[in-house]
SEGU-447082 format. One line per field, with one value per residue: x, y, z of N, C-alpha, C in turn; residue in three letters; residue number from 1. Coordinates in steps of 0.05 Angstrom, whole numbers, plus 5000, padded with zeros to 4 digits. Layout:
N
n.u <- [X ...]
n.v <- [Y ...]
n.w <- [Z ...]
ca.u <- [X ...]
ca.v <- [Y ...]
ca.w <- [Z ...]
c.u <- [X ...]
c.v <- [Y ...]
c.w <- [Z ...]
resn <- [ALA ...]
resi <- [NUM ...]
END
This chain:
171
n.u <- [2709 2663 2670 2665 2696 2690 2635 2616 2625 2581 2540 2547 2528 2478 2458 2465 2439 2378 2368 2331 2304 2239 2216 2252 2260 2311 2373 2428 2496 2544 2575 2609 2664 2682 2756 2765 2802 2786 2778 2725 2692 2722 2748 2801 2847 2799 2761 2708 2649 2630 2590 2536 2510 2479 2510 2530 2569 2598 2613 2644 2622 2631 2632 2597 2606 2565 2562 2515 2468 2456 2481 2546 2549 2566 2542 2543 2553 2553 2553 2539 2543 2506 2524 2491 2510 2476 2481 2534 2557 2573 2560 2524 2485 2449 2396 2335 2296 2327 2318 2263 2287 2328 2285 2260 2304 2312 2266 2266 2309 2290 2263 2288 2327 2297 2277 2321 2343 2361 2426 2461 2438 2459 2473 2433 2446 2497 2502 2515 2574 2596 2557 2502 2470 2446 2418 2396 2356 2369 2354 2352 2379 2380 2432 2463 2513 2573 2637 2670 2718 2747 2714 2656 2588 2519 2475 2444 2444 2441 2434 2452 2452 2489 2483 2506 2513 2559 2590 2621 2675 2684 2735]
n.v <- [1003 1049 1118 1167 1209 1195 1202 1249 1285 1277 1311 1371 1381 1362 1403 1450 1446 1441 1463 1516 1580 1606 1664 1719 1698 1657 1619 1576 1604 1580 1517 1489 1448 1437 1444 1414 1398 1394 1431 1445 1441 1452 1485 1498 1550 1578 1630 1666 1685 1755 1777 1779 1741 1679 1619 1555 1513 1454 1418 1367 1337 1301 1228 1160 1095 1033 0966 0935 0928 0891 0828 0822 0874 0945 1003 1062 1129 1198 1261 1317 1389 1430 1494 1552 1610 1671 1726 1779 1786 1839 1875 1932 1937 1887 1850 1863 1821 1775 1732 1711 1700 1658 1619 1606 1579 1538 1510 1496 1460 1413 1395 1381 1351 1304 1287 1269 1226 1174 1173 1158 1131 1080 1052 1013 0973 0958 0945 0900 0917 0971 1001 1023 1081 1134 1199 1244 1294 1333 1379 1451 1514 1587 1629 1679 1712 1690 1664 1652 1624 1664 1708 1739 1717 1721 1668 1600 1548 1476 1422 1353 1274 1228 1159 1101 1030 0979 0919 0874 0825 0785 0767]
n.w <- [4951 4975 5006 5052 5014 4964 4967 4973 4929 4893 4920 4906 4848 4850 4890 4861 4817 4829 4881 4902 4917 4913 4925 4944 4873 4870 4860 4879 4868 4874 4897 4944 4975 5038 5051 5005 4943 4900 4834 4813 4857 4909 4966 4975 4959 4940 4942 4986 4956 4950 4923 4930 4914 4935 4958 4974 5022 5035 5095 5131 5194 5234 5247 5254 5270 5264 5284 5302 5281 5248 5224 5190 5167 5172 5194 5173 5189 5171 5194 5162 5141 5104 5090 5076 5052 5050 5054 5057 5121 5146 5112 5104 5070 5086 5081 5106 5110 5122 5158 5141 5087 5101 5123 5080 5047 5079 5080 5026 5021 5046 5013 4971 4990 5009 4958 4932 4963 4958 4937 4902 4842 4827 4870 4883 4854 4860 4913 4969 4962 4941 4976 5001 4992 5036 5045 5089 5119 5177 5205 5214 5221 5226 5219 5244 5240 5212 5213 5145 5117 5137 5123 5148 5141 5131 5143 5131 5169 5149 5177 5158 5144 5118 5107 5103 5085 5100 5074 5112 5134 5186 5216]
ca.u <- [2688 2651 2669 2658 2709 2678 2599 2617 2626 2553 2520 2545 2512 2446 2447 2468 2415 2359 2364 2329 2279 2222 2210 2252 2271 2343 2389 2462 2513 2571 2573 2639 2668 2704 2776 2773 2827 2779 2779 2701 2681 2732 2751 2826 2850 2776 2751 2685 2636 2620 2572 2509 2493 2479 2521 2538 2592 2593 2629 2637 2623 2629 2619 2599 2596 2547 2559 2501 2443 2456 2509 2562 2548 2577 2525 2563 2535 2571 2536 2545 2529 2499 2521 2480 2516 2457 2492 2560 2545 2583 2556 2502 2459 2442 2369 2315 2285 2343 2308 2252 2302 2336 2268 2259 2325 2310 2242 2269 2320 2280 2245 2303 2334 2285 2277 2349 2350 2388 2454 2475 2423 2473 2473 2416 2461 2527 2493 2525 2598 2595 2539 2468 2474 2416 2417 2373 2356 2366 2347 2367 2384 2394 2459 2462 2538 2589 2661 2671 2749 2758 2693 2635 2565 2493 2466 2425 2460 2430 2444 2442 2466 2497 2486 2526 2515 2579 2587 2647 2676 2694 2755]
ca.v <- [1010 1077 1129 1200 1226 1188 1210 1282 1304 1274 1327 1395 1383 1365 1425 1473 1444 1442 1481 1547 1589 1620 1691 1721 1678 1656 1592 1574 1609 1563 1502 1481 1424 1450 1430 1393 1416 1398 1455 1453 1442 1456 1511 1505 1568 1592 1659 1666 1713 1781 1798 1780 1710 1655 1596 1531 1503 1424 1406 1343 1341 1274 1200 1136 1067 1018 0940 0920 0927 0866 0816 0825 0902 0964 1021 1085 1156 1216 1287 1335 1411 1450 1526 1572 1638 1690 1753 1784 1795 1863 1893 1945 1926 1857 1850 1862 1797 1753 1708 1697 1680 1633 1591 1594 1560 1509 1495 1481 1443 1394 1377 1375 1327 1282 1277 1259 1209 1158 1198 1148 1112 1055 1039 0989 0947 0952 0937 0919 0921 0997 1013 1034 1107 1150 1223 1255 1324 1330 1403 1472 1542 1616 1639 1713 1713 1664 1673 1634 1627 1693 1728 1738 1714 1714 1647 1581 1522 1454 1389 1330 1260 1206 1130 1082 1001 0971 0896 0863 0797 0782 0749]
ca.w <- [4975 4972 5030 5046 4997 4938 4959 4973 4905 4887 4925 4895 4822 4857 4901 4841 4787 4844 4903 4898 4932 4901 4940 4914 4859 4877 4853 4882 4849 4875 4917 4953 5000 5057 5051 4978 4919 4871 4818 4811 4880 4934 4975 4974 4932 4927 4955 4981 4940 4961 4905 4943 4908 4953 4958 4995 5033 5051 5114 5145 5223 5249 5236 5273 5256 5282 5274 5321 5275 5228 5222 5170 5160 5190 5183 5177 5186 5168 5200 5142 5149 5089 5103 5052 5055 5041 5054 5070 5146 5153 5098 5111 5050 5086 5070 5129 5109 5123 5171 5121 5068 5111 5121 5055 5035 5101 5067 4999 5028 5060 4993 4953 5005 5010 4930 4933 4986 4947 4924 4877 4831 4816 4901 4893 4833 4876 4943 4988 4961 4942 4989 5000 5006 5036 5052 5109 5132 5200 5219 5201 5235 5221 5231 5239 5230 5213 5191 5130 5105 5137 5116 5160 5126 5147 5126 5141 5173 5152 5181 5141 5153 5102 5118 5082 5090 5087 5079 5130 5133 5205 5223]
c.u <- [2684 2660 2661 2669 2697 2644 2599 2612 2597 2535 2523 2531 2483 2439 2445 2442 2385 2349 2355 2306 2268 2216 2236 2273 2308 2355 2413 2473 2537 2561 2600 2636 2695 2735 2791 2790 2812 2774 2748 2690 2699 2735 2774 2836 2824 2772 2724 2672 2631 2603 2540 2497 2500 2495 2529 2565 2587 2615 2622 2639 2635 2622 2618 2597 2575 2543 2536 2473 2434 2483 2515 2561 2554 2556 2537 2550 2554 2552 2552 2529 2532 2500 2513 2480 2495 2467 2517 2551 2551 2574 2525 2476 2442 2414 2353 2301 2298 2334 2285 2264 2317 2317 2263 2278 2321 2291 2249 2289 2312 2267 2268 2328 2327 2278 2302 2357 2366 2406 2456 2452 2429 2476 2457 2433 2489 2524 2506 2562 2603 2577 2511 2474 2452 2427 2392 2379 2349 2349 2363 2363 2395 2410 2465 2491 2557 2611 2667 2696 2756 2742 2666 2609 2545 2483 2447 2446 2439 2442 2436 2460 2466 2496 2492 2524 2540 2586 2619 2649 2692 2716 2754]
c.v <- [1048 1085 1156 1214 1219 1193 1231 1295 1300 1298 1353 1397 1381 1391 1449 1474 1446 1455 1506 1555 1610 1649 1697 1696 1677 1624 1595 1582 1589 1541 1484 1457 1433 1431 1411 1412 1413 1425 1463 1461 1449 1485 1515 1523 1582 1617 1661 1692 1731 1792 1790 1755 1688 1636 1580 1525 1482 1424 1389 1351 1318 1251 1186 1116 1049 0990 0930 0911 0906 0857 0819 0853 0922 0982 1048 1102 1175 1245 1305 1360 1428 1481 1543 1596 1653 1717 1756 1800 1824 1887 1908 1943 1902 1864 1845 1831 1771 1731 1695 1684 1655 1615 1587 1575 1535 1494 1484 1457 1417 1380 1365 1348 1299 1272 1262 1239 1187 1174 1183 1127 1087 1041 1014 0965 0942 0947 0906 0929 0951 1019 1026 1063 1126 1171 1239 1277 1317 1354 1431 1500 1566 1619 1668 1720 1696 1664 1645 1635 1656 1715 1724 1736 1708 1685 1630 1555 1494 1433 1368 1306 1235 1180 1108 1052 0991 0939 0889 0830 0796 0764 0730]
c.w <- [4971 5002 5022 5020 4966 4936 4960 4941 4883 4895 4911 4871 4832 4873 4876 4828 4807 4869 4898 4910 4910 4902 4955 4896 4863 4871 4869 4860 4852 4898 4922 4975 5013 5057 5025 4959 4896 4857 4817 4840 4906 4940 4979 4947 4920 4949 4953 4971 4962 4942 4909 4934 4928 4947 4979 4998 5050 5069 5134 5176 5240 5235 5256 5256 5275 5270 5287 5309 5254 5220 5188 5156 5180 5178 5190 5170 5188 5177 5179 5148 5121 5095 5072 5061 5035 5036 5064 5100 5157 5127 5108 5091 5060 5092 5103 5131 5111 5137 5153 5099 5081 5116 5100 5046 5061 5085 5043 4998 5035 5038 4974 4966 5001 4979 4928 4952 4984 4931 4898 4863 4829 4851 4899 4872 4845 4900 4947 4985 4961 4962 4985 5010 5011 5048 5063 5116 5160 5214 5204 5223 5226 5236 5221 5227 5231 5196 5175 5114 5108 5137 5129 5139 5142 5131 5140 5144 5170 5154 5168 5153 5130 5111 5094 5093 5084 5093 5085 5123 5163 5209 5246]
resn <- [UNK UNK UNK UNK UNK UNK UNK UNK UNK UNK UNK UNK UNK UNK UNK UNK UNK UNK UNK UNK UNK UNK UNK UNK UNK UNK UNK UNK UNK UNK UNK UNK UNK UNK UNK UNK UNK UNK UNK UNK UNK UNK UNK UNK UNK UNK UNK UNK UNK UNK UNK UNK UNK UNK UNK UNK UNK UNK UNK UNK UNK UNK UNK UNK UNK UNK UNK UNK UNK UNK UNK UNK UNK UNK UNK UNK UNK UNK UNK UNK UNK UNK UNK UNK UNK UNK UNK UNK UNK UNK UNK UNK UNK UNK UNK UNK UNK UNK UNK UNK UNK UNK UNK UNK UNK UNK UNK UNK UNK UNK UNK UNK UNK UNK UNK UNK UNK UNK UNK UNK UNK UNK UNK UNK UNK UNK UNK UNK UNK UNK UNK UNK UNK UNK UNK UNK UNK UNK UNK UNK UNK UNK UNK UNK UNK UNK UNK UNK UNK UNK UNK UNK UNK UNK UNK UNK UNK UNK UNK UNK UNK UNK UNK UNK UNK UNK UNK UNK UNK UNK UNK]
resi <- [1 2 3 4 5 6 7 8 9 10 11 12 13 14 15 16 17 18 19 20 21 22 23 24 25 26 27 28 29 30 31 32 33 34 35 36 37 38 39 40 41 42 43 44 45 46 47 48 49 50 51 52 53 54 55 56 57 58 59 60 61 62 63 64 65 66 67 68 69 70 71 72 73 74 75 76 77 78 79 80 81 82 83 84 85 86 87 88 89 90 91 92 93 94 95 96 97 98 99 100 101 102 103 104 105 106 107 108 109 110 111 112 113 114 115 116 117 118 119 120 121 122 123 124 125 126 127 128 129 130 131 132 133 134 135 136 137 138 139 140 141 142 143 144 145 146 147 148 149 150 151 152 153 154 155 156 157 158 159 160 161 162 163 164 165 166 167 168 169 170 171]
END
């Protein structure tokens, strides 16, 4: 059965290949999963970039289960934050148009998440054993200064929700 640990690795390749802003033309340099040991996407042993290129860190916030929507199914939801670090927050070269860039990343995320609402194309074929996975954008906010693995960054926090339908057999 699919769980958050199996679903999260589907997100970084999508963000790296599709999430970008047009003014100034910029794409993500990296996308990492907080606390993961994955060599490509994990933060364990990784140092945040200080070269001015934006990157994204995914972090799980909380999860909830609801078994009251339909018989034989649990609808599990995971709140997931995408933090896009735009600039090193203590660098005097932090751009004056930071808020404008934060809005641009927020707008771009709205479209990319909508286009990838179904994270796994195979979900239809595997439903309901491996789950019907949906990804929704909840909202975003500009963050003037946030410590990320000990380094302060300016960025945008994008809140999303992963939803998974799980078939169960009650005793």
